[in-house]
N, C-alpha and C positions, 0 to 999 in steps of 0.2 A: 347309634352314638353318636352324642354331639362333636363338634369339632371344638376345638378349644380356641376362645376370642382372646385376642392381646388385651382387651380391655373390657372391665364390666361395671356396671353399679356397684351390684352386691354378689359377692363370691360365699357361695356354701359350703364347708367342707363337711363331707358324708352326706351319704344318699342313704342312711337309716331313716328309722319314722320321725327323727327330727329334723334332719335336712329335706325330707320331702314335704314337711308341715309346713317348713319356712318358705320353702320354694312355690308350694301353693298359696302361701298368704302373699306372695309377692306377683302373682300371676298377672293381676291387672292393675296393678299399681301405677304402670308408667316405667317403672325402673326396670333394667335389663338384669338378669341374674343366671347365674349356672351353679349346678351343684358338680363338687369335684369329688369324684369317687375312687378309691385305691383298687376295689375289688373290679371282677368283669360282671358284678350284678346290683341292683338296688335292692335296699330292705336291711344290708347290714345283718342284726343278730334276729332279723325276723326271716326266716329260709325253709321256705317247703319244697321239698323233693319227693320224687317217685320211690319211694324203698323197693317196691317190687311194681310189677303191673296193676296190681290190686290191692296196693298199701299207700296211702297217702301219709307224710310223714313230716311234722312240723319240728326241725331240728331245734330251732329257738323257739320264742315265744309261741305258744300255741291256746291259750284263753284270754276272754275278753273279758279281763276283770273288771271289778266293779261297772258291770257292763250296762246298769241303769245310768252312769256318767261318762262311760267310753265315748270319745269323739269316735272310734273305728265302727261303732256300730251303724250311725247313720251313714258312713263312708261305703259300709259293706251294703247298706240298701241302695245306695245310686249306683253301686257298681255292679248290681244283681248277684252279691253271695250271699248264700243262703245262711241263716243263721239257727245254730242247735242251743235251744233252752233246756236242754236236760239237765238234771242236778250231778253236778262231777260227783265221781267215785270216791272221794277223800275218805269221809268219815263213815257213809253207810257202805252197803252193797260189799261186803267183807265176803273173801271167798275160801272156802277150805277150812282146815282145822288148827291152820299156824298160828290164830290169833281169835282165839274163842270169843263171842260177845261179848261175855261178862268181865272179861280182861280188856276189851276195846272199851267198853264203859269206863272202867276205872281208869283205862289211860287217857281217854278224853276229858275226863272231869279233872284228873291232874294237868293236864295241859291248858284246860280254861282258867284254873286256880293259878296257874304260872301266869296266864296273861293278864289276869285282873291283878296279880302283884306289881306286874312291870307298869301295868296303867296307875295304879295308885302311885308308884313311886316316882312316875315320870311327873305327876302333877306338882311334885315337889321341886320341880326346875333343876333338879342336881341331875348332872349325867355320870353312869356308871357302866360297866358291863352286866348283860343280860344273864349272863351264867350267875350274876352277886344272887338273883332271885329264886334260884332252884332251892327247894327244901333238902336239906341234908339227908343221905341217905335213902332218898325215895326212889323206889326201883325204877322208876319210869324216867329218871334224869335222862340216861341215854338216848331214849326217844324221842325225849322232847327236843335234845340237841340235834337228833336227825332230823326232826320236823324243822328245826331252822336252818339247817343246811339244803332243805329243798326250798323254803321260803324265802330266805335271805342270801342263800349262796355261801352261808359261812356259820360256823358253829357259835354258841352265845358268848363266850370270851372274847370275841371281836365284836361285838353287836351293840351299838349305842342305844341305851333304853329310850332317850329322847327321840332319836331318830327313828325308831320301830315305833313310838307310839304315835310320831306324825303320820305315818302311813295312812290312809283311808282306805277303808275295805268294805264296801257296801254290802260284800256278800252275793253278789250277782257274778256268776261265771259262766258265761256262752262261749261257744265254739263254734268254728266254719268247718263246713264238711270238706270244702276245698283248700283251706289251710290259711291261717294266720299270714304266715309268711307269704302266700298267693295272694292275698289282699294288698300287702303293703308294696307288691312288686307291681300289682296293677293301680294302686293310687300312684307310683312313682311313674309309671309311663307316660304321665300328661305332663311334665314339667322336663327342661333340659336338663339331662346328666352328662357330662363327661367320665367314662368309665375309663378302666387301667390309669388312671388318673393320681398319683401317690401323691399328696402334699409333704412336703419337707421343711419349708422355711416359709414362716408370716414376717416379713419385713414392714414394720409399722415404724421406720424412720423418720420416712420421708412425707411429702405432701400428700401422696396417695398408698395404698399398701401393696406391696409390691411380694407376689404367692409365686415359690418356685416350686413346681412339680415335675415328675417323671416325664411328662409331655411337653414340658418346655414351662416359659413363666407368663403370667399375669399380671395386669393392675384392677387395682379395684377401690371404691371409694370407702365402703364399707364391707366387711369379713363376717360370716356367721358360722363358728367354730362349732360343731356337734359331734366331734369325736369322742368313743370312750374314755373315761378317767384315766384309765390304765394307759395309755397313749400319750396324755399330758404329763402324768407321772413320771413316766420313762424318757420323757423329752424326745419322742418318737418324731414329733414335730416341734420345730424348734422356733422359738418367737425372738426377735430383735428389734429393739431390745428385750431383753430377758421379761419373763411375768412370775416372777417368783412366787407372788402369792397363789396365783393359779396353779402353778405346779406344788405348792403346798397344800392347798384347797385339795386337787386331785387325788393326793397321796394320802388325805384322811379320809377318802370317798373311793375306796380299793372296789375293782370289780370282783364279787366272790364268785363261785362256779358252781353250775346247775348243769350236768350233762344228761342226754337222754340216748338211749337204745332201742332199736326195733328189731324184733325176734319175729320171722316167719312163724305159724302155727299151724301144722298137719292136723285133719281132722278137729278143726274149730270150734264144731258143734257138741263137741265135749264140754267145753267150759261158757260159762255164761258171757252175755254182752254186757259191755261197760261195767265188769267186776272190778274190783279190787284188791290185791294180793300183798299180803305183809305179814312179816313174822312178828310174834312178840319178843322181840331180840333184845337181850338188854347190851345193846352196844350200839354206837353212833353211826358205825360204819357199815350201813345196810342201805338197800335200795327197797324202793316201793314199787308197784307195779299195776298198770292199767289194763285189763284182760281184754281185749278185742273192742278197742275203741270204735265206734259209729258201726259195730259189728264185724268190723275187717278182721280176715285170718292172721290177727298177730298179738304180741304182748308187748306193751312199751314200758320201758324200766327208766328210771329216774332216780339220780345220782345226784348229792352234794358236795359241797364244803371240801375238807382237805382229803377225805375217801376219794370224791371223785378226781382230786388232782393226783392221788396215788396211782389211781387206775389208770389215768391217762398218761403218766408217765411211764406206766408199764409197756404202752406201746400201743398201736392200732389192733383193735379187737379184744384187748382185756376187758372192757368194760361189757362186752358180750358174753366173753368165758365166764367172767364173775354172775352174771345176771343169769345164766344157764344153770351155774351150779346151785345158785340161791333157791331158784323157781324148784329145782329139783328137791332141794332139802325141804321145801313148803308143801308140795302137793305129792311128790315120790319119783322115782326112777324111771317108771314108763312114759312120763311126758319128755324126758331127754332126748329121745328120737323125734320126737314131732316138733322140735325146736330148732330152727337155723338163723344164725346171724344175718342181718340185713345191712342195717347202717348204724353208726352211731355219730354223736357229735363229741368234738373234741375242743370246746371252746377257747381254753387256757393256751392252746396251740395255734389258733386261728390269730394270724400276725397284725390284723388290724380289728380284733377285740380283745385277746388277751384276757379273756374271762367273759362273764355272763349279765350281770347286773351288780349296779352299787349297792353298797351300805355303808354307813357311817362306822367309823372306829369310834369307841368310847371316847367322849370328849370333843368329836369334832361334828355333831350334829349341825352347828351353825356353818359348816362349810359347803353346804348348798347353795346357800344363798352368796357367800363369797365366790364360787364358780360361776353362778348366773349372772353377777354383775360386769356391765358393758366397761370396756376401756377406752378413754380419748373420745368415746362417740364414735369409735370405727371399728372395735371390736366387740361381736357380740358373743354369747354363748349358750348353747342350749344342749339339750339330750336328758335323758332318763334322770342324770344324777342332778342335773339342775331342778327337778320337779319338787315343790315342796311337800307335797302329799300323795303324789301319784310316781314319785321314783321306781325303778324296776321292772316298769313299764311300757308298753310301746306307747299306747294312747298318752302317758306322761310325757315320753319323749316326743310325741307328735303336737302335742299341746305346748310343749317348752319353745319349740320350733316355732310356732305360730305366734309366740310371745316376743320372741328375738326379731321376728320380722316386724311386728308393730312396732319395737322399740326403733329398728333402723327407721321405719316409717316417720316416726315422731320426729325425727331431726333430719331426715334428707328432704331436698326441694322435690317435687313430683316433677317428672319430665312434662 
């Protein structure tokens, strides 16, 4: 862990993918920089843990989305992380009788038609909640809403169609056997980071910027702020003078919630590798399950939106308990004795995240650009929420950090 200098050319707040991207872009610039991270680890919302001796678990991001344009793909190659390019289990490879193929086909058609209506409406340039484009009375509406909670971290009534339409998905989704969080941590090992260093105040009233942290005070010529929007919206980090436009932008780009649970699976060979388990349940409050990812002896569950929040609020272990009950309802009671809770994420209860990834509230799609704009040529902003087209992703965050570093370099005299 780096010691805290009293002065630095560039201070970077947050050692998630955005902060690390900024630090890498400044490495050979001649400017001194340090990343200030409140946690005792790097990676932010990318975090890989051993859930058990034989199960690797990405508590946060797990998929290299838009992999053909994802900057972490090249980084994985440089750091010798093996990439798995198998198709994800989302649409195909249904397991069991809980969601028969004929019904699945009908649902996928309804979902695709819904996306087409949103795309058509967004071309008109007028924003509205995505829920307006559900067909009244369609039996699949609750499940279409459930998909939104996984993809966007929120239900459709909270989702801006203009923002959703701006997201670029190339439909290439790859994985890392060792974990996405492990890759981001390895990437972060190459730059100076001060851990357990919680930033409380960024005072930009003087000639230099003064940063008050839990480990002392330092001064910088430039600051790159990469913390999640909920921390800016809640004013967990204060600015002096205040930045009401930034706080307002952050409040229009709240973090939705997507949580995961990992269950150990006894007698795993009875179930297929890389299977998908989901019921044709006519409710939004449901999980979706990935059976034996990478062939591991486990089932990974995924929950989003208000339901994930309710489960989190029920306390540690509630997500796992619900998952086991739901899987039993799909497969039968014999499976109950074979499942054991390992680990679960609770991102809204993480004080340095307070959620999973950003979405724009209806009417607030333009706030990403507002949040990204520099202030006084000294304060710069990055993070997935500032990415115009790859928001909610680790590579969108990393690229935004690189963009902010280039903005610093454009106005900074080289040393």
